Structure formats: C-alpha cells, structure tokens
MARGU-178500 format. One record per atom (N, C-alpha, C, O): residue number from 1; residue in one letter; atom name; z, x, y. Coordinates in nm, 4 decimals. Atoms other than C-alpha are relative to their C-alpha. Layout:
% MARGU-178500
nr,rest,atom,up,east,north
NUM,A,CA,Z,X,Y
...
***
This chain:
% MARGU-178500
nr,rest,atom,up,east,north
1,X,N,0.0877,0.0966,0.0577
1,X,CA,-0.6757,-1.3325,-2.4420
1,X,C,0.0733,-0.0780,-0.1009
1,X,O,0.1516,-0.0226,-0.1780
2,X,N,-0.0716,0.0750,0.0923
2,X,CA,-0.5545,-1.6188,-2.6377
2,X,C,-0.0494,0.0147,-0.1397
2,X,O,-0.1619,0.0584,-0.1639
3,X,N,0.0380,-0.0238,0.1344
3,X,CA,-0.5512,-1.6196,-3.0103
3,X,C,-0.1262,-0.0991,-0.0293
3,X,O,-0.2146,-0.0622,-0.1066
4,X,N,0.1162,0.0979,0.0216
4,X,CA,-0.7984,-1.9294,-3.0041
4,X,C,-0.1260,0.0532,0.0429
4,X,O,-0.2299,0.0329,-0.0198
5,X,N,0.1229,-0.0601,-0.0524
5,X,CA,-1.0401,-1.7420,-2.7935
5,X,C,-0.0466,0.1204,-0.0785
5,X,O,-0.1649,0.1422,-0.1045
6,X,N,0.0247,-0.1159,0.0940
6,X,CA,-1.0108,-1.4295,-3.0015
6,X,C,-0.0649,-0.0532,-0.1297
6,X,O,-0.1680,0.0001,-0.1707
7,X,N,0.0652,0.0574,0.1125
7,X,CA,-1.0864,-1.6395,-3.3072
7,X,C,-0.1428,-0.0509,0.0106
7,X,O,-0.2305,-0.0359,-0.0744
8,X,N,0.1309,0.0525,-0.0357
8,X,CA,-1.3705,-1.8055,-3.1438
8,X,C,-0.1006,0.1141,0.0077
8,X,O,-0.2090,0.1097,-0.0504
9,X,N,0.0965,-0.1090,-0.0276
9,X,CA,-1.5284,-1.4849,-3.0375
9,X,C,-0.0328,0.0843,-0.1283
9,X,O,-0.1442,0.1357,-0.1382
10,X,N,0.0177,-0.0583,0.1178
10,X,CA,-1.4870,-1.3272,-3.3796
10,X,C,-0.0988,-0.0883,-0.0865
10,X,O,-0.1920,-0.0366,-0.1481
11,X,N,0.0918,0.0934,0.0781
11,X,CA,-1.6555,-1.6281,-3.5454
11,X,C,-0.1372,0.0090,0.0697
11,X,O,-0.2354,0.0047,-0.0043
12,X,N,0.1304,-0.0098,-0.0618
12,X,CA,-1.9410,-1.5983,-3.2922
12,X,C,-0.0563,0.1334,-0.0373
12,X,O,-0.1779,0.1404,-0.0549
13,X,N,0.0504,-0.1382,0.0421
13,X,CA,-1.9743,-1.2211,-3.3856
13,X,C,-0.0541,-0.0135,-0.1403
13,X,O,-0.1643,0.0321,-0.1707
14,X,N,0.0463,0.0112,0.1396
14,X,CA,-1.9959,-1.3090,-3.7509
14,X,C,-0.1187,-0.0771,-0.0166
14,X,O,-0.1985,-0.0468,-0.1053
15,X,N,0.1216,0.0774,0.0105
15,X,CA,-2.2592,-1.5760,-3.6893
15,X,C,-0.1153,0.0828,0.0494
15,X,O,-0.2266,0.0742,-0.0026
16,X,N,0.1123,-0.0860,-0.0591
16,X,CA,-2.4593,-1.3254,-3.4783
16,X,C,-0.0434,0.1016,-0.1042
16,X,O,-0.1631,0.1252,-0.1205
17,X,N,0.0330,-0.1007,0.1116
17,X,CA,-2.4473,-1.0664,-3.7605
17,X,C,-0.0794,-0.0699,-0.1095
17,X,O,-0.1815,-0.0165,-0.1528
18,X,N,0.0756,0.0690,0.1009
18,X,CA,-2.5599,-1.3220,-4.0175
18,X,C,-0.1380,-0.0342,0.0466
18,X,O,-0.2332,-0.0229,-0.0306
19,X,N,0.1340,0.0335,-0.0566
19,X,CA,-2.8473,-1.4334,-3.7840
19,X,C,-0.0839,0.1308,-0.0049
19,X,O,-0.1984,0.1313,-0.0499
20,X,N,0.0817,-0.1267,-0.0159
20,X,CA,-2.9530,-1.0685,-3.7262
20,X,C,-0.0432,0.0481,-0.1370
20,X,O,-0.1555,0.0978,-0.1459
21,X,N,0.0467,-0.0311,0.1222
21,X,CA,-2.9618,-0.9989,-4.0996
21,X,C,-0.1160,-0.0947,-0.0554
21,X,O,-0.2158,-0.0506,-0.1124
22,X,N,0.0892,0.0970,0.0528
22,X,CA,-3.1438,-1.3170,-4.1861
22,X,C,-0.1359,0.0065,0.0727
22,X,O,-0.2381,-0.0329,0.0167
23,X,N,0.1239,-0.0070,-0.0782
23,X,CA,-3.4041,-1.2530,-3.9085
23,X,C,-0.0675,0.1396,-0.0064
23,X,O,-0.1728,0.1639,0.0526
24,X,N,0.0584,-0.1432,0.0010
24,X,CA,-3.4671,-0.8864,-3.9861
24,X,C,-0.1243,-0.0018,-0.0812
24,X,O,-0.1217,-0.0415,-0.1977
25,X,N,0.1227,-0.0207,0.0651
25,X,CA,-3.8272,-0.8241,-4.0726
25,X,C,0.0058,0.1068,-0.1021
25,X,O,-0.0519,0.0912,-0.2097
26,X,N,-0.0107,-0.1192,0.0939
26,X,CA,-3.7469,-0.4946,-4.2425
26,X,C,0.0717,-0.0403,-0.1275
26,X,O,0.0291,-0.0060,-0.2378
27,X,N,-0.0706,0.0401,0.1230
27,X,CA,-3.4867,-0.6539,-4.4755
27,X,C,-0.0856,-0.0927,-0.0851
27,X,O,-0.0891,-0.0820,-0.2077
28,X,N,0.0890,0.0936,0.0654
28,X,CA,-3.7337,-0.9362,-4.5544
28,X,C,-0.1190,0.0755,-0.0846
28,X,O,-0.1578,0.0389,-0.1956
29,X,N,0.1079,-0.0765,0.0691
29,X,CA,-4.0058,-0.6833,-4.6419
29,X,C,0.0491,0.0727,-0.1245
29,X,O,-0.0210,0.0738,-0.2256
30,X,N,-0.0472,-0.0629,0.1185
30,X,CA,-3.7927,-0.4877,-4.8809
30,X,C,0.0380,-0.1001,-0.1064
30,X,O,0.0106,-0.0744,-0.2236
31,X,N,-0.0352,0.0916,0.0926
31,X,CA,-3.6553,-0.7973,-5.0461
31,X,C,-0.1308,-0.0680,-0.0660
31,X,O,-0.1288,-0.1035,-0.1839
32,X,N,0.1197,0.0409,0.0655
32,X,CA,-4.0144,-0.9218,-5.0996
32,X,C,-0.0677,0.0949,-0.0892
32,X,O,-0.1326,0.0584,-0.1872
33,X,N,0.0530,-0.1067,0.0870
33,X,CA,-4.1191,-0.5975,-5.2406
33,X,C,0.0756,0.0091,-0.1267
33,X,O,0.0163,0.0283,-0.2328
34,X,N,-0.0818,0.0105,0.1283
34,X,CA,-3.8314,-0.6122,-5.4890
34,X,C,-0.0356,-0.1235,-0.0881
34,X,O,-0.0378,-0.1151,-0.2109
35,X,N,0.0383,0.1177,0.0677
35,X,CA,-3.9322,-0.9647,-5.5796
35,X,C,-0.1476,0.0305,-0.0737
35,X,O,-0.1680,0.0014,-0.1916
36,X,N,0.1245,-0.0309,0.0687
36,X,CA,-4.2873,-0.8509,-5.6496
36,X,C,0.0053,0.1003,-0.1083
36,X,O,-0.0800,0.1040,-0.1970
37,X,N,-0.0260,-0.0949,0.1088
37,X,CA,-4.1548,-0.5732,-5.8595
37,X,C,0.0745,-0.0638,-0.1225
37,X,O,0.1035,-0.0001,-0.2238
38,X,N,-0.0654,0.0697,0.1254
38,X,CA,-3.9882,-0.8349,-6.0878
38,X,C,0.1497,-0.0185,0.0090
38,X,O,0.2127,-0.0507,-0.0917
39,X,N,-0.1491,0.0092,-0.0206
39,X,CA,-3.6328,-0.8444,-5.9476
39,X,C,0.0328,-0.1170,0.0866
39,X,O,-0.0357,-0.1497,0.1835
40,X,N,-0.0562,0.1173,-0.0845
40,X,CA,-3.4411,-1.1373,-5.8140
40,X,C,0.0978,0.0564,0.0925
40,X,O,0.1861,0.1312,0.0505
41,X,N,-0.0787,-0.0668,-0.1037
41,X,CA,-3.2750,-1.0462,-5.4914
41,X,C,0.0999,-0.1067,0.0542
41,X,O,0.0704,-0.2214,0.0881
42,X,N,-0.1165,0.0802,-0.0476
42,X,CA,-2.9346,-1.1751,-5.3873
42,X,C,0.0648,0.0978,0.1008
42,X,O,0.1265,0.1950,0.0571
43,X,N,-0.0582,-0.0889,-0.1071
43,X,CA,-2.8219,-1.0078,-5.0580
43,X,C,0.1323,-0.0522,0.0399
43,X,O,0.1433,-0.1668,0.0835
44,X,N,-0.1379,0.0372,-0.0505
44,X,CA,-2.4504,-1.0174,-4.9808
44,X,C,0.0339,0.1117,0.0906
44,X,O,0.0383,0.2288,0.0527
45,X,N,-0.0518,-0.1077,-0.0974
45,X,CA,-2.3401,-0.8380,-4.6693
45,X,C,0.1364,-0.0334,0.0409
45,X,O,0.1682,-0.1473,0.0754
46,X,N,-0.1389,0.0217,-0.0325
46,X,CA,-1.9841,-0.7937,-4.5998
46,X,C,0.0252,0.0804,0.1303
46,X,O,-0.0029,0.2001,0.1358
47,X,N,-0.0339,-0.0767,-0.1079
47,X,CA,-1.8700,-0.7060,-4.2538
47,X,C,0.1437,-0.0288,0.0382
47,X,O,0.1948,-0.1399,0.0239
48,X,N,-0.1392,0.0061,-0.0343
48,X,CA,-1.5227,-0.6324,-4.1307
48,X,C,0.0028,0.0197,0.1577
48,X,O,-0.0600,0.1091,0.2144
49,X,N,-0.0193,-0.0198,-0.1514
49,X,CA,-1.4243,-0.6820,-3.7602
49,X,C,0.1458,0.0310,0.0222
49,X,O,0.2344,-0.0430,-0.0203
50,X,N,-0.1313,-0.0372,-0.0428
50,X,CA,-1.1234,-0.5009,-3.6264
50,X,C,0.0045,0.0127,0.1537
50,X,O,-0.0719,0.0915,0.2095
51,X,N,-0.0106,-0.0112,-0.1454
51,X,CA,-1.0248,-0.5490,-3.2603
51,X,C,0.1480,0.0448,0.0452
51,X,O,0.2499,0.0070,-0.0126
52,X,N,-0.1281,-0.0271,-0.0564
52,X,CA,-0.7512,-0.3978,-3.0559
52,X,C,-0.0227,0.0268,0.1528
52,X,O,-0.1310,0.0686,0.1935
53,X,N,0.0138,-0.0180,-0.1439
53,X,CA,-0.6926,-0.3759,-2.6845
53,X,C,-0.0175,0.1433,0.0342
53,X,O,0.0403,0.2317,-0.0290
54,X,N,0.0082,-0.1375,-0.0478
54,X,CA,-0.7994,-0.0712,-2.5008
54,X,C,0.1215,0.0315,0.0944
54,X,O,0.1759,-0.0540,0.1642
55,X,N,-0.1200,-0.0561,-0.0743
55,X,CA,-0.5224,0.1452,-2.3375
55,X,C,-0.0198,-0.0300,0.1576
55,X,O,0.0782,-0.0563,0.2273
56,X,N,0.0087,0.0045,-0.1388
56,X,CA,-0.6721,0.1154,-1.9916
56,X,C,-0.0228,-0.1369,0.0531
56,X,O,-0.0285,-0.1550,0.1747
57,X,N,0.0257,0.1381,-0.0389
57,X,CA,-0.7345,-0.2609,-1.9880
57,X,C,0.1293,-0.0661,0.0536
57,X,O,0.2336,-0.0572,-0.0112
58,X,N,-0.1086,0.0769,-0.0624
58,X,CA,-0.5016,-0.4614,-1.7696
58,X,C,-0.0126,-0.1414,-0.0491
58,X,O,-0.1037,-0.2126,-0.0068
59,X,N,0.0036,0.1245,0.0493
59,X,CA,-0.4238,-0.7741,-1.9619
59,X,C,0.0374,-0.1042,0.1141
59,X,O,0.1074,-0.0739,0.2108
60,X,N,-0.0360,0.1099,-0.0848
60,X,CA,-0.4046,-1.1141,-1.7847
60,X,C,0.1372,-0.0375,-0.0347
60,X,O,0.1591,-0.1243,-0.1192
61,X,N,-0.1454,0.0270,0.0300
61,X,CA,-0.0183,-1.1097,-1.7807
61,X,C,0.0534,-0.0879,0.0914
61,X,O,0.0125,-0.0925,0.2074
62,X,N,-0.0834,0.0950,-0.0817
62,X,CA,0.2108,-1.3662,-1.6521
62,X,C,0.1013,0.0787,0.0665
62,X,O,0.1859,0.1436,0.0050
63,X,N,-0.1096,-0.0751,-0.0722
63,X,CA,0.4118,-1.2190,-1.3717
63,X,C,0.1387,-0.0231,-0.0534
63,X,O,0.1733,-0.1311,-0.1013
64,X,N,-0.1442,0.0180,0.0260
64,X,CA,0.7727,-1.1549,-1.4411
64,X,C,0.0691,-0.0950,0.1018
64,X,O,0.0471,-0.0890,0.2227
65,X,N,-0.0675,0.0915,-0.0944
65,X,CA,0.9872,-1.4219,-1.2983
65,X,C,0.0902,0.0714,0.1035
65,X,O,0.1603,0.1669,0.0702
66,X,N,-0.0807,-0.0698,-0.1131
66,X,CA,1.1552,-1.3248,-0.9664
66,X,C,0.0880,-0.1007,0.0633
66,X,O,0.0541,-0.2189,0.0693
67,X,N,-0.0845,0.0878,-0.0810
67,X,CA,1.4396,-1.4698,-0.7746
67,X,C,-0.0447,0.0016,0.1403
67,X,O,-0.0820,0.1095,0.1862
68,X,N,0.0291,-0.0103,-0.1391
68,X,CA,1.3646,-1.5656,-0.4190
68,X,C,0.1005,0.0715,0.0788
68,X,O,0.2141,0.0837,0.0329
69,X,N,-0.1004,-0.0869,-0.0820
69,X,CA,1.5338,-1.3581,-0.1420
69,X,C,0.1129,-0.0830,0.0488
69,X,O,0.2128,-0.0280,0.0952
70,X,N,-0.1011,0.0819,-0.0598
70,X,CA,1.7366,-1.6705,-0.0419
70,X,C,0.0933,-0.0499,-0.0992
70,X,O,0.1607,-0.1497,-0.0738
71,X,N,-0.0917,0.0275,0.0977
71,X,CA,1.9324,-1.6803,-0.3621
71,X,C,0.1385,0.0704,0.0217
71,X,O,0.1457,0.1926,0.0350
72,X,N,-0.1327,-0.0483,-0.0150
72,X,CA,2.3000,-1.6339,-0.3226
72,X,C,0.0463,0.0446,-0.1301
72,X,O,0.0563,-0.0381,-0.2208
73,X,N,-0.0389,-0.0688,0.1237
73,X,CA,2.4159,-1.3929,-0.5962
73,X,C,0.1429,-0.0424,-0.0317
73,X,O,0.1796,-0.0514,-0.1488
74,X,N,-0.1468,0.0431,0.0302
74,X,CA,2.7854,-1.5042,-0.5576
74,X,C,0.0218,-0.1230,-0.0506
74,X,O,0.1143,-0.1450,-0.1287
75,X,N,-0.0249,0.1394,0.0620
75,X,CA,2.7401,-1.8664,-0.6258
75,X,C,-0.1193,-0.0517,-0.0777
75,X,O,-0.1181,-0.1661,-0.1232
76,X,N,0.1275,0.0371,0.0791
76,X,CA,2.3961,-1.8784,-0.7979
76,X,C,-0.0673,-0.1296,0.0498
76,X,O,-0.1173,-0.2075,-0.0314
77,X,N,0.0520,0.1041,-0.0616
77,X,CA,2.2750,-2.1356,-0.5562
77,X,C,-0.1459,0.0294,0.0559
77,X,O,-0.1665,0.1401,0.1058
78,X,N,0.1344,-0.0292,-0.0384
78,X,CA,1.8998,-2.1642,-0.4674
78,X,C,-0.0304,-0.1033,0.1159
78,X,O,-0.0098,-0.2237,0.1009
79,X,N,0.0306,0.0912,-0.1108
79,X,CA,1.7896,-2.3050,-0.1265
79,X,C,-0.1455,-0.0475,-0.0217
79,X,O,-0.2400,0.0312,-0.0245
80,X,N,0.1385,0.0613,0.0264
80,X,CA,1.4945,-2.5372,-0.1887
80,X,C,-0.0433,-0.0695,0.1354
80,X,O,0.0327,-0.1293,0.2116
81,X,N,0.0627,0.0597,-0.1243
81,X,CA,1.2533,-2.6477,0.0871
81,X,C,-0.0354,-0.1604,-0.0546
81,X,O,-0.0303,-0.2004,-0.1709
82,X,N,0.0514,0.1458,0.0250
82,X,CA,1.1345,-3.0202,0.1130
82,X,C,-0.1296,0.0077,-0.0955
82,X,O,-0.1444,-0.0765,-0.1841
83,X,N,0.1092,-0.0099,0.0886
83,X,CA,0.8072,-2.9044,-0.0517
83,X,C,0.0392,0.0351,-0.1332
83,X,O,-0.0234,-0.0134,-0.2275
84,X,N,-0.0468,-0.0371,0.1281
84,X,CA,0.9969,-2.7476,-0.3343
84,X,C,0.0556,-0.1303,-0.0690
84,X,O,0.0244,-0.1591,-0.1845
85,X,N,-0.0584,0.1141,0.0628
85,X,CA,1.1873,-3.0620,-0.3961
85,X,C,-0.1006,-0.1174,-0.0322
85,X,O,-0.0816,-0.1945,-0.1263
86,X,N,0.1122,0.0966,0.0239
86,X,CA,0.8692,-3.2836,-0.3696
86,X,C,-0.0695,0.0366,-0.1331
86,X,O,-0.0973,-0.0458,-0.2203
87,X,N,0.0805,-0.0525,0.1176
87,X,CA,0.6921,-3.0513,-0.6270
87,X,C,0.0870,-0.0263,-0.1242
87,X,O,0.0350,-0.0714,-0.2263
88,X,N,-0.0882,0.0293,0.1247
88,X,CA,0.9977,-3.0796,-0.8690
88,X,C,0.0035,-0.1349,-0.0373
88,X,O,0.0067,-0.1678,-0.1559
89,X,N,0.0039,0.1498,0.0255
89,X,CA,0.9970,-3.4575,-0.8254
89,X,C,-0.1199,-0.0348,-0.0745
89,X,O,-0.1141,-0.1110,-0.1710
90,X,N,0.1254,0.0357,0.0656
90,X,CA,0.6289,-3.4687,-0.9196
90,X,C,0.0061,0.0422,-0.1409
90,X,O,-0.0606,-0.0200,-0.2236
91,X,N,-0.0045,-0.0457,0.1373
91,X,CA,0.7116,-3.2828,-1.2328
91,X,C,0.1151,-0.0640,-0.0796
91,X,O,0.1460,-0.0274,-0.1930
92,X,N,-0.1125,0.0722,0.0745
92,X,CA,1.0042,-3.5240,-1.3142
92,X,C,0.1164,0.0871,-0.0304
92,X,O,0.1881,0.0660,-0.1283
93,X,N,-0.1192,-0.0876,0.0176
93,X,CA,1.2612,-3.2406,-1.2698
93,X,C,0.0961,-0.0334,0.1137
93,X,O,0.0586,-0.0276,0.2308
94,X,N,-0.0987,0.0281,-0.0936
94,X,CA,1.5805,-3.3373,-1.0972
94,X,C,0.0527,0.1389,0.0559
94,X,O,0.0780,0.2331,-0.0192
95,X,N,-0.0517,-0.1195,-0.0700
95,X,CA,1.6984,-3.0741,-0.8425
95,X,C,0.1453,-0.0267,0.0461
95,X,O,0.2078,0.0603,0.1068
***
C-alpha cells in the first residue's frame, strides 16, 4: 500500500470516528442531561490509530528483476527482439 493511500485511509477512519461520535444518540442524551444540570459540555475525544502489516499478508511486491535466459554471462550482451527494440524506442531509450 502506498503512503498516500495509507494516509487517505487513516484520514477516512478519523472522519468516520468523528461522525460516529457526533451522531451518537446516547452521547447526545448524556450531554443534554449535563446541560440541564447546569454544566457546559465540551467533548474532546482523542483517538490514536496504529497500523502494521499482518505477517500472513502477501504485499503487492514488485518482482525481483531477472535476467533473460539468453543473456551471455561472459560478454554481458542481451539479445533483443524487434518488439523489444520497438518498445525501447517508444520510451525514447537507445538500445
């Protein structure tokens, strides 16, 4: 998961917690009862979110680079097909 997506999901979770507290009928009842008893109510709720990957989860990992079987180890040359060359050309990479 990218850090941007993680940040987005954490902010969404914080927003959902705020909404749940704000929409709670039970919390509103108690706050109103305290107001009727002559108290001013200021509710501050702090939540801390900690996340860590589970051990059994397979992350979306980028595969390790592998050399093709047609690479000559002695002279470090790579045999490229016409399609390979065309693809590299599209990316403005000289082969």
